[in-house]
C-alpha positions, -999 to 999 in steps of 0.1 A, spaced: -700 401 291 -704 365 301 -715 354 267 -681 365 253 -662 343 278 -648 312 263 -664 279 274 -643 250 288 -654 215 297 -632 200 324 -634 162 327 -621 145 358 -635 117 380 -624 134 412 -649 158 427 -623 179 445 -604 184 412 -636 195 395 -644 221 422 -608 233 423 -605 238 386 -638 258 385 -624 281 412 -591 285 395 -605 294 361 -639 310 368 -626 346 366 -615 341 330 -637 313 315 -670 295 318 -661 261 332 -684 232 329 -674 202 350 -679 165 339 -671 137 362 -666 112 334 -661 110 296 -697 98 294 -709 130 312 -687 150 288 -705 136 258 -738 144 274 -727 180 279 -716 182 243 -752 178 232 -760 211 248 -727 231 250 -703 241 222 -670 244 242 -640 263 230 -617 238 247 -618 205 266 -595 198 296 -593 161 299 -579 138 326 -562 106 314 -568 81 341 -606 77 346 -628 47 351 -650 36 322 -638 56 292 -603 69 299 -588 101 284 -571 84 255 -603 66 245 -623 98 249 -601 119 226 -602 91 199 -640 93 200 -639 131 198 -614 132 169 -634 106 150 -667 126 152 -671 155 127 -691 174 153 -662 176 178 -630 170 159 -621 207 158 -625 212 196 -589 215 210 -581 191 239 -555 196 266 -546 166 286 -541 171 324 -524 141 340 -500 129 367 -490 102 342 -462 123 328 -436 98 314 -427 107 278 -445 76 263 -478 88 279 -472 123 267 -463 112 232 -495 90 231 -517 119 241 -501 143 216 -502 116 189 -540 112 194 -545 148 186 -541 167 219 -531 204 215 -510 201 247 -502 178 276 -500 194 311 -484 174 339 -500 174 374 -494 192 397 -495 225 378 -499 262 387 -530 281 377 -508 306 358 -490 279 338 -523 262 329 -538 295 317 -507 302 297 -512 268 279 -549 275 274 -542 310 259 -516 295 236 -541 271 222 -566 299 217 -541 321 200 -529 307 166 -500 331 165 -486 316 197 -491 280 188 -461 257 184 -456 221 177 -464 203 210 -439 177 203 -411 203 206 -416 204 244 -414 167 246 -382 165 227 -367 194 246 -371 175 279 -349 147 267 -313 142 278 -296 154 246 -265 133 254 -286 101 252 -295 84 219 -331 77 211 -344 41 209 -379 31 198 -392 -3 210 -423 -17 194 -439 -47 211 -475 -56 218 -466 -71 252 -467 -45 280 -445 -66 302 -418 -67 275 -419 -29 271 -415 -24 308 -385 -48 308 -369 -29 280 -375 4 299 -358 -9 330 -329 -22 311 -322 8 288 -337 40 302 -306 50 322 -284 51 290 -310 60 264 -341 81 257 -364 51 253 -398 54 236 -422 25 234 -452 16 212 -476 -12 219 -496 -6 187 -474 -11 156 -499 8 134 -489 40 153 -453 38 140 -457 61 110 -472 89 130 -444 85 156 -417 88 129 -433 120 117 -424 137 149 -395 119 166 -363 104 150 -349 73 168 -313 63 165 -322 26 167 -353 4 166 -361 -27 186 -389 -46 169 -409 -76 181 -413 -101 153 -446 -116 162 -474 -91 168 -511 -92 159 -521 -72 129 -486 -61 118 -455 -81 124 -421 -66 130 -412 -75 94 -442 -54 82 -427 -24 99 -394 -24 82 -407 -9 49 -424 18 68 -392 27 86 -371 26 54 -396 48 36 -383 77 56 -350 90 40 -334 96 74 -340 59 83 -325 42 53 -297 29 74 -309 33 110 -301 1 129 -330 -24 135 -327 -52 160 -355 -78 160 -367 -94 192 -382 -128 188 -392 -160 206 -387 -178 173 -349 -181 169 -350 -204 139 -326 -200 110 -354 -191 86 -366 -162 108 -331 -149 113 -324 -151 76 -356 -132 68 -347 -106 93 -312 -101 79 -327 -100 44 -349 -72 54 -319 -52 66 -319 -60 103 -285 -56 118 -291 -81 146 -316 -101 166 -323 -110 202 -340 -142 212 -366 -142 240 -363 -146 270 -340 -116 268 -306 -117 285 -302 -81 297 -264 -81 294 -267 -93 258 -294 -67 251 -273 -38 264 -242 -50 245 -260 -53 212 -277 -20 215 -245 -3 224 -226 -19 196 -251 -9 169 -259 26 181 -221 34 181 -220 23 144 -248 46 134 
């Protein structure tokens, strides 16, 4: 009978959590604890799990880095991953799902709710788009804004300034924009101009390639408020720009103005 039980690797750096999870699930599954992502990869040499439960915040290789390695390795890419994390803001959830997780479960959780998620992953007939749950948790009365900036401090500033009035999403890696737009539709974009790899200007053609975003307002945020930069931004179809350091009152006024026009 045991050989028919599904195998689950649970990865968490907290010993108590490892013991607790094994006790919670042992009646239904074979649970293999791993106290780090490194230990998980060692286990994978000997065990072919049906599922991996993965904590996000861990020393060394964190959960996001671990799933990137799993999904880039042909041996492990088909193993479904469920994130378990107390880090449950929608940007963290989106990042986990966007990296390929089958589900994202917020701590604390009940054993029954976790088993329900696990069984949903195991049963193709019950599977649904995991992004649907993320969108359903939004305040439907609030418009969506996507802010793209490589500076974490700027993203936090924008969150503090706008989260009460809007469903605010943030990306620190501009190359993730296309995947984001495949799942969530913003009503306005805030784009940093100067980012490594891809500038804000490079993102505009990606945005406009989506039919639903041919006219979605784009506001550029830049420390370079020269006439040339502003002219280029306008030429690309930006509706406005904000010069750093940001005046919060000006930011709210401009966002409100252009979202109302959409």
